[in-house]
C-alpha positions as CSV (number, residue, x, y, z in Angstrom):
1,M,0.0,0.0,0.0
2,T,1.4,3.4,-1.0
3,S,1.9,6.4,1.3
4,R,-0.6,8.1,-1.0
5,Q,-3.3,5.6,-0.1
6,K,-2.6,6.0,3.6
7,E,-2.8,9.8,3.2
8,I,-6.2,9.5,1.5
9,F,-7.5,7.3,4.3
10,E,-6.3,9.7,7.0
11,T,-7.8,12.7,5.1
12,I,-11.3,11.4,4.5
13,H,-11.6,9.3,7.7
14,G,-14.2,11.4,9.5
15,D,-16.4,12.3,6.4
16,Y,-16.2,8.7,5.2
17,Y,-17.7,7.2,8.4
18,A,-20.3,10.0,8.7
19,S,-21.5,8.9,5.3
20,T,-21.0,5.1,5.4
21,G,-22.1,4.7,9.0
22,D,-25.4,6.5,9.1
23,R,-28.6,4.6,9.6
24,Y,-29.4,4.3,5.8
25,A,-26.0,2.9,4.9
26,R,-26.1,0.6,7.9
27,A,-29.5,-0.7,6.9
28,Y,-28.2,-1.5,3.4
29,K,-25.1,-3.3,4.7
30,E,-27.1,-5.3,7.2
31,R,-29.4,-6.5,4.5
32,Y,-26.8,-7.3,1.8
33,V,-23.5,-7.7,3.5
34,F,-23.5,-8.4,7.2
35,S,-26.2,-10.9,7.1
36,N,-24.1,-13.0,4.7
37,V,-21.0,-12.4,6.9
38,Q,-22.9,-13.8,9.9
39,Q,-24.1,-16.8,7.9
40,Y,-20.6,-17.6,6.7
41,L,-19.0,-17.1,10.1
42,G,-20.5,-20.3,11.6
43,D,-19.4,-20.9,15.1
44,A,-16.2,-18.8,14.9
45,R,-15.3,-17.2,18.3
46,T,-12.2,-15.3,17.4
47,V,-12.4,-12.8,14.5
48,M,-9.8,-10.4,13.1
49,E,-11.2,-7.6,10.9
50,L,-8.6,-6.4,8.4
51,A,-8.7,-2.8,6.9
52,C,-11.1,-2.4,9.8
53,G,-11.5,1.4,10.0
54,Q,-13.7,2.0,13.0
55,G,-14.7,-1.6,13.0
56,E,-18.3,-1.4,11.9
57,A,-18.5,-5.1,11.1
58,S,-16.8,-6.0,14.4
59,G,-19.4,-4.0,16.3
60,W,-22.3,-5.6,14.3
61,L,-21.0,-9.1,15.1
62,K,-20.4,-8.4,18.8
63,A,-23.9,-6.9,19.2
64,R,-25.4,-10.2,17.9
65,D,-23.1,-12.6,19.7
66,P,-21.1,-11.1,22.7
67,R,-19.1,-14.3,22.9
68,I,-17.2,-13.3,19.8
69,A,-13.7,-11.9,20.5
70,V,-12.9,-9.3,17.8
71,S,-9.6,-7.7,16.9
72,G,-8.7,-5.2,14.2
73,C,-6.0,-4.2,11.8
74,D,-5.7,-1.0,9.7
75,I,-3.0,1.0,8.0
76,S,-4.4,4.2,9.6
77,E,-3.4,5.2,13.1
78,A,-6.5,7.3,13.4
79,A,-8.7,4.4,12.4
80,A,-6.9,2.0,14.8
81,A,-7.4,4.5,17.7
82,D,-11.1,4.7,16.9
83,Y,-11.4,0.9,16.8
84,R,-9.8,0.6,20.2
85,A,-12.0,3.3,21.7
86,S,-15.2,1.9,20.2
87,H,-14.6,-1.8,21.0
88,G,-12.1,-1.9,23.8
89,R,-10.2,-4.5,21.8
90,P,-6.7,-4.6,20.2
91,C,-6.1,-3.1,16.8
92,L,-2.8,-3.5,14.9
93,V,-1.4,-0.7,12.7
94,A,0.1,-2.5,9.7
95,D,0.5,-2.4,5.9
96,L,-0.9,-5.8,4.7
97,T,1.1,-5.6,1.4
98,K,4.2,-6.3,3.6
99,P,4.9,-9.4,5.8
100,L,3.0,-9.2,9.0
101,N,4.7,-10.4,12.1
102,H,1.7,-11.5,14.2
103,H,1.6,-15.0,15.6
104,E,-2.0,-15.2,16.9
105,K,-4.4,-17.4,15.0
106,Y,-8.1,-16.7,14.4
107,D,-11.2,-18.7,13.6
108,A,-12.1,-16.1,11.0
109,V,-10.7,-13.1,9.2
110,I,-13.2,-10.6,7.7
111,V,-12.3,-7.8,5.2
112,M,-15.0,-5.3,4.2
113,G,-13.8,-3.6,1.1
114,G,-10.1,-3.8,2.0
115,I,-8.5,-6.3,-0.4
116,H,-9.0,-4.2,-3.5
117,H,-6.7,-1.6,-1.9
118,L,-3.9,-4.2,-1.7
119,V,-3.5,-5.0,-5.4
120,E,0.1,-3.6,-5.2
121,N,1.0,-7.0,-3.6
122,L,-1.8,-9.4,-3.3
123,D,0.6,-12.3,-2.9
124,A,1.8,-10.8,0.4
125,A,-1.8,-9.9,1.4
126,F,-3.1,-13.4,1.0
127,D,0.0,-14.9,2.7
128,N,-0.7,-12.7,5.7
129,I,-4.4,-13.7,5.7
130,S,-3.5,-17.4,5.4
131,N,-1.0,-17.0,8.3
132,L,-3.6,-15.3,10.5
133,L,-6.1,-18.2,10.1
134,A,-6.2,-21.4,12.1
135,P,-6.6,-24.5,9.9
136,G,-10.3,-24.6,8.9
137,G,-10.6,-20.9,9.6
138,R,-12.6,-18.8,7.2
139,L,-11.8,-15.7,5.2
140,I,-14.9,-13.6,4.6
141,M,-14.6,-10.7,2.2
142,A,-16.8,-8.1,0.6
143,E,-15.2,-6.4,-2.5
144,P,-16.0,-4.5,-5.6
145,N,-16.7,-6.9,-8.5
146,A,-14.4,-6.5,-11.6
147,D,-16.9,-8.6,-13.7
148,Y,-19.5,-5.8,-13.2
149,F,-20.8,-4.6,-16.6
150,L,-20.1,-1.0,-15.6
151,N,-16.6,-1.7,-14.3
152,P,-14.8,0.3,-17.1
153,I,-16.6,3.4,-15.9
154,R,-15.6,2.6,-12.3
155,R,-12.0,2.2,-13.4
156,L,-12.2,5.6,-15.1
157,W,-13.7,7.1,-11.9
158,Y,-10.8,5.8,-9.9
159,R,-8.4,7.5,-12.2
160,I,-10.2,10.8,-12.3
161,D,-11.1,11.2,-8.6
162,K,-7.6,11.5,-7.2
163,S,-8.9,13.0,-3.9
164,N,-10.6,9.7,-2.9
165,F,-8.7,7.0,-4.9
166,D,-5.2,5.9,-5.7
167,S,-5.8,4.2,-9.0
168,A,-2.2,3.0,-9.2
169,T,-2.8,0.5,-6.3
170,E,-6.6,0.1,-6.2
171,E,-8.9,-1.8,-8.5
172,A,-12.0,-4.0,-8.4
173,L,-11.5,-7.8,-8.2
174,S,-12.9,-10.8,-10.0
175,H,-13.8,-13.4,-7.4
176,E,-13.1,-16.3,-9.8
177,G,-9.8,-14.8,-10.9
178,L,-8.8,-14.1,-7.3
179,L,-9.6,-17.7,-6.2
180,Q,-7.6,-19.1,-9.1
181,S,-4.6,-16.9,-8.5
182,H,-4.6,-16.7,-4.6
183,G,-6.7,-19.5,-3.4
184,T,-4.0,-22.2,-3.1
185,N,-4.4,-22.4,0.7
186,F,-8.2,-22.2,0.6
187,R,-11.4,-23.9,-0.6
188,R,-14.4,-21.9,-1.8
189,V,-17.4,-22.0,0.6
190,G,-19.6,-19.6,-1.3
191,V,-20.1,-16.2,-3.0
192,K,-23.0,-13.8,-3.3
193,Y,-23.1,-10.9,-5.7
194,F,-24.9,-7.7,-4.7
195,G,-24.9,-4.0,-5.4
196,G,-27.4,-1.9,-7.5
197,P,-28.3,1.8,-7.4
198,A,-28.9,1.8,-3.6
199,Y,-25.4,0.5,-3.1
200,F,-23.9,3.6,-4.7
201,L,-26.4,6.2,-3.5
202,L,-26.7,5.0,0.2
203,T,-23.2,3.6,1.0
204,L,-20.9,5.4,-1.5
205,N,-22.6,8.8,-1.7
206,I,-19.5,10.6,-0.3
207,F,-17.6,9.7,-3.4
208,L,-20.5,10.9,-5.6
209,R,-20.6,14.2,-3.7
210,I,-24.2,13.5,-2.7
211,P,-25.1,15.0,0.7
212,N,-26.1,12.6,3.4
213,K,-29.4,14.5,4.0
214,T,-30.8,13.3,0.7
215,K,-31.0,9.7,1.9
216,R,-33.9,10.6,4.1
217,F,-36.0,11.0,1.0
218,T,-34.4,8.5,-1.4
219,A,-33.7,5.5,0.9
220,P,-37.2,4.0,0.9
221,I,-37.4,4.1,-2.9
222,L,-33.9,2.9,-3.4
223,M,-34.2,0.0,-1.0
224,G,-37.4,-1.1,-2.7
225,A,-35.8,-1.0,-6.1
226,E,-32.7,-2.9,-4.7
227,R,-34.9,-5.8,-3.6
228,L,-36.0,-6.2,-7.2
229,F,-32.5,-5.7,-8.6
230,D,-31.2,-8.4,-6.3
231,T,-33.2,-11.0,-8.1
232,L,-31.2,-10.6,-11.3
233,P,-29.1,-13.7,-12.2
234,G,-25.3,-13.9,-12.6
235,R,-22.5,-11.6,-11.6
236,L,-22.5,-9.0,-14.4
237,P,-25.3,-6.8,-13.0
238,F,-23.7,-6.4,-9.6
239,A,-21.1,-3.9,-8.4
240,S,-19.8,-6.1,-5.5
241,F,-19.6,-9.5,-4.0
242,V,-19.3,-11.1,-0.6
243,A,-17.4,-14.4,-0.5
244,C,-16.2,-17.0,2.0
245,W,-13.1,-19.2,1.6
246,E,-11.9,-21.8,4.1
247,R,-8.3,-22.3,5.1
248,T,-7.2,-25.8,4.2
């Protein structure tokens, strides 16, 4: 991960969580992301959240099962401090594109939109993830889908919007390609594609420069439309995926 990416994260940290952590964004993520995470998690009791930010996924899981012991890891010192303050749990500060010297093993590693920031060195990132997991432990990730039919526009967006993206080291991922290239130590458990108009307008509106206050009026319509959109087949219509791999 480049120093430029770290600078971006530190700069937009507060505004990002004000936008992606409001009740409308949370409702979307609970329906289309976290519910799948919980299903894939099984009976895991120790969970490391990578690229955790404030640890929204950790908090969601703890609220539903207080027996789960969560930990975090992020490249941003500000995010790590917020994670510790919010959850009273450890949070590493580390660049996952470099070898991670951490010997504790976890039942599950979750990554909510973090792996596509690590394309500079995915080999190191997946080695780190594999080393964090106990045998039979699960990697659960939610990432932008490179097979999305509008991905060429997203790639252009990443290049143009330099205040929010570092296009040199950030790109959407193909789940099948990722599994083929970096799944040597894993077996596929499942994958679910998601992400229509509500995904962009309720959870990524900060990047579209759409004020949070508009969600009050648009959210009911967008969530209704998303339920219909979610019935479409295949992976081409969807902007993202949530997947689960098991450490062999």
